[in-house]
N, C-alpha and C positions, 0 to 999 in steps of 0.2 A: 753218628750217622751209620745207617745200615749200608752194607756193601754186599752185593750179590756177585757171585763168580759163576760164569758160564763158560766152561772150557771144553773144547773138543779136539781130538787129534786122530790122525790117520796113521802116523808113524810113531805113536807113543811119545808125543812131544812134551807132555807135562805130567807131573805127579804131585801129590800132596805130601806134606811133611807131617809125620806122626811119630810119637815117641817109640812105639813098638810096631815095626813093619809087619804087615800081614800078607800071607801068601794068597794069591788069587785062586778062586775055586771054580772049576768047571761045573756048572749046574745045568740040569735039564730044564730048559725054559719052554713054555708053551709056544706052539706055532699059532699065531693069531690069524684066523681065517675069516671070521665073521665080519660084517661091514663096520661094526662099531665095537669090536672086541678090544680088550685092553688087559694089561697085566701090571700089577703093582710089583715093584722090584726094589730090593735093598731096604727092607723095613719101611716101605712107603717113601723112600727118598725120591723115587721116580715113578711115573706111570708111562708105560709104552703103549701107544695107541695105533691100531690098524684102522684109522679113521677113514670113512667114506662119506662123501657128500650125500645128503638124504635122497636126492633125486636120482642117484646113480643106479639104484636097484631097478628102477623102472626104465631108464633111458640108456644105460651103458651096456656095452658088450665087453666082458673081460673079467678079470679077477685080480686080487692082491693078497699077499700074505706078508706078515711081519713077524720077526722073531728075535729075541735077545740072544746073543751068542755068549756073553761073558759079563760078569759083574764082580768088581772088587770092592769089598765092604770097607776096607781101610782107606782106599783111594777115592771111593765114591765114583768110580768109573764104570760106565756101561757101554758095551758094544752091541750093535743090533744091525739087522739086515732086512731090507724090504725087496720083494720081487713083485712086479706088477706086469700085467698084460692087458692093455686097454686099446680099444678101437674107438674111433671118432674123436674129434678135436674139441673137447670141453673138459673143464676141470673135474677130476674124478675123486681125489682123495688127498689126505695130508697125513701120511704115516710119520709119526713124530714121537720124540721123547719130551715129556713135560716135567718140570721141576715141581715137587710137592712141598719141600721144606724150605723155610727161610723167605718165602714170598709174602704177599698180602701186606706190604708196607706202603705207606704214602710215598709217592714218587719223589716229593720234595725232600724226603729224609734219606734218599738213596744217593750215595756219593758217586758210585760208579758201578757198571755192570761189565766187568772184564770178560772177554771171551777168546777162545782159541778153537779153530775148527779147520780140519782138512778132510777132504772127501774125494770120491771118484765114482763115476758111473761105469757099469759094465753092461754092454748090450749083447743081446742074442737074437737070432732070427725070430720073427713074430708071425705065427701062423694065422693070426687074425688079419694081417695086412696082405699076406701072400706068401706062397712057397718060395723058399730060397732067399728071401730078402729080410732086411731089418726095417722096422718101423722108424720113421724119422722121429728124433727125440723132440717132444714138446713138453717141457716141464720147467720148474724152478726149484732151486735149493734155497731155503730161507729160514730165518728166525721169525717168530711171531711173538709180539708183546701185547698183552691185553690189559687195558686199564678199565677200572670200574668205579662207580660211586660208592660201592659197598665192598668192604674187604673180604667178606665171606662168600662172595659170588664167584662163579666160574666164568670161563670164556663163553661168548655167544649167549649171554644171559640178559634178562630184562634190564639189568643195571649196567650192562657194558656201555662204555662211552667212547673209547678210542681203541682202534686196532692198528698197530704199527708193524709192518712187514719190512724185512731187510733181505733183499734178494742178492745172494752171492753169485747166483748163476741164473741165466734166463735163456732158454732155447725155444724161441718162438711163442712164448706165453705172453698174454696181455694182462697187465695189472688192472685192478678195478679203478674206475674213474678216469680222469683226464690228466694229461701230463702238464705239470707246472712249467711254463715256458720261460719265465723270468725269475731267477737266472736259468739258463739252459741246463747247467750242471752245478752241483754243489760239492764242495770239498769238505768231507768229514773224515777225520782220521787219516788224512793224507791220500785219500782215494776220491775219485770222481763218481758222483751218483746222479741219476735222474730221479725226480720226485713226481709221484702221481697222487692225486687227491680225489677222493670220492666218498661214497656212502654205501654201506651195506645194512639193510634193515634200519635200525635206529641208531647205529653208531657210525662215527666217522672213521675212514680208513686212509692211512698214509702208507705208501709203498716206495721205499728207496731201492732203486735198481742199479747195481754196479755197472759202469760203462764197459768194464772188462771183467771177464770171469775170474772169480777169486777162489781158487781151489785150496789155498792156504790163507786163512784169515785170522788176524790177531788184533783185537781192538777193544774199545769200550763202547758198549751199546747205549750207555746213558747219553753219549754225545748226540745221538739221533733225537732223543726226547728233548734235550736242551735246545737243539736247533728248531724243533717245532714250536717250542715255547717262545723263543726270541724272534723267529721269522714269520710264524703263522699264528701267533697269539693263542697257542694251545694251552689251556689251563692244566698244569701238572698237579693240581690239588686233587688227585685221584689216587686210587690204589692199584699197584701192580699185582694183578691176581693170577697171571699166567706167563711163564717163560717157556717157549717151545722152540724146537729145532727139528726140521724135517724136510721132506720133499713133496711137492705138489705136481703129480703127473697129469697130463692131458691125454696123451696117447703114446703107444709104444710098448715094447717088452724089454724091460731093463731091470737090473739089480743095482741097488745103491746101499752102501753100508756106512755106518757112522760109529765112532767111539766118542763118547761125550761124558763130561763131568759137569754137572750142574750142582753147585754147592753154595751154602750160605756164607755169610761174612765171617764165620768163625774159623774158616780154613784159609790156608795160603798155599802158594804153588812154588815148586822148584822143578826145573826141567832137567832131569837126569836120565830118564828112560831113553831119550832120543839118541844120545851118543852111544850108549850100549847097543841099542837096536841097530844103528847104522853100521857098527863094527861087526856085528855077528849075523845080520840077516839080509844084507843087500846083495842077494843073488837072484837069479831068474825065478827060482821056486819059492823064495821067501821074502819077496818085497811086498808090493801092493797086493799081489794075489794071495800071499800068505795072510795078510791082514784081513782081507775080505773073507777068509775062511774057505776059499775054493780049493786050496792046495793042502794045507796042513795046519789046521788051527791048533793042534796039540803042541806042535813045536813052538808056535807063537806064545801059547800059555806058559810053556817052560821058560822062554826067554823073559817074559814079564816077571815070572817068579824069581829068576836069577838076577834080574836087574834090580830087584828090591834091595839086594845087598850093596848096590852101588849108590844108593840114595844118600843125600846129605841128611844127617840125623839132626 
């Protein structure tokens, strides 16, 4: 059975086990400015996308940039940040990291899709809304899984069949489709979710929205697909062609950063970075702000390098 691992951390919660530890390298990554610009990272392990909706160029007022901050070859971990400044309340973009290796498997052959993700927004005054004020946050933080009838296809393709979104955070955004009222909420992985069912173009879309914001999330995404199969008769005899994680802004001026590891079933996890990080970096200048790279990313890189020596071999 194939097993996909999708793990993200804000406080360096997880690491992979390898025979020979590797030191992380600070690399000059491109700042993605164009509406559909992207960058392959880690020998095509990932693609980082500064994705804009196609109608944004004509209708929207604002901008967005996305940039990788760090990639560790041994750990398959990438960190990245997105800054956006949008006016008007409609969906603008989906800056995200996409897994390129280990996907394109039949969903029925996948035993689990384990994931770990922690994240945080940072807001700044928005000149598009008015002087001296901040735009109200309208956005979601979400996973997106794309299913297709053809393993070689990509997301939003003619062969796309099902799009599944899992919203860990929802600030005023409205999912596509209508809410499923019976049952009112669904228990998946010990958390309550609202489910929306709709259609985009020629594919079905299901959106699970957490009833409370999940800034630290650790679960198996396969459970959502299994629920759709058993409760909504969704045929899982399709191919998982994309696993994405990012944020969809509607309006506001915010910065959001993520550290994510999307790896195939040949890797396993141990959580040893977190204890070291907690002991050495929990002060006002090197906590969340350090991770976001606003204060001192160099020190953070040093901590990660030193933490390599504390891993379980």
